[in-house]
N, C-alpha and C positions, 0 to 999 in steps of 0.2 A: 263788424261787431266792435264796439268801443273798447272792450277790454283787450282786444288784439294789440292795441296801441302800446299797452304797458306790460310787455313780456319780459324785459331785461332787468338787469341788476339795479338796485337802488330805486325801484318803483313799487314797493310794498304798498304803501299808502295809497298811491295813485291808482293801483290796480283794484285794490279793495273798494275804494270810493267808486270807481267805474263799474264794478260788479254790483254794488247795492244802491248806487245812485245819490249817494250823500257823503261828503267828505267828513263831516262832523261825526256822523254814525261810524264811519270807518275807523276814526281815531278812538272813539268809545270802545269799539270792538277790540282794537289792538292794545288798548290799556287793560282791559279785562283779561285778554290773553296773556298779559305780562310782556308784550313786545314793545310798549311804550311806557315812559315814565309818566307820573301824574301830570306834568305840564303839557303833555300831548305833542311834544316836538322832539325829545330826546329818546332815542332808542335805548332799551336795556341791552345787556350783552347777547341775550337770546334773540332779541328783535333785530339787532344789528346782523346777526348771523343769518336770520330769514331775509332780511333786506338785501343782503349781498348775494342771494340765490335768485336764479331766473325763475320764472313761472314753472318751467319744466322741472327744474331741480326741486322746488317746493313740492310739486305734485308727486314727484317719484319718492321724496322724503316721507310724505304722508302715507303713501302706500306701503312703504318699506317698513314704517313704524307700526302699521296696523297689521301686516301679515308676518313680519319677522324676516323676509326675504331682503337681500341687499338691493339698494337703489338700482344697481346695474342690471337687475332682473326684470326690469320694466320698460315699457315703450310709452311714450307721452303722445296724447292726442291734443293738440292745441285748440281744436274746435269745442271740445268738451272740458278741457282742462283736467283731464283724468289720466292717470297712469295705469296701464294694465300689464299683466305678466306677459312676458315673451312667450 
C-alpha cells in the first residue's frame, strides 16, 4: 500500500496525497482544514502540530477528540489507519 510509505513525522502532505491520489487536491484539503496557509507551502501553527505527528498519533488524536478518551486509551491499526479503544 502506497500510504504505508508515509507514516512518519513531517509527511502530512505526502501521506494525504498518497491517500487521495493527487498532491494538488491534498494541498487544497489542508488549506480548507486550516493546516496550510493560502500559499499552499507554509503550515499554520495547527498544521505544524499535525505535521509533526506520526500517522499513528494523528489517528489516536482523532479518536480521542471524537470520544473524549485520552489518546493512550487507543491502539492503532496501520492497515486501516484507525485507532480503536483498548
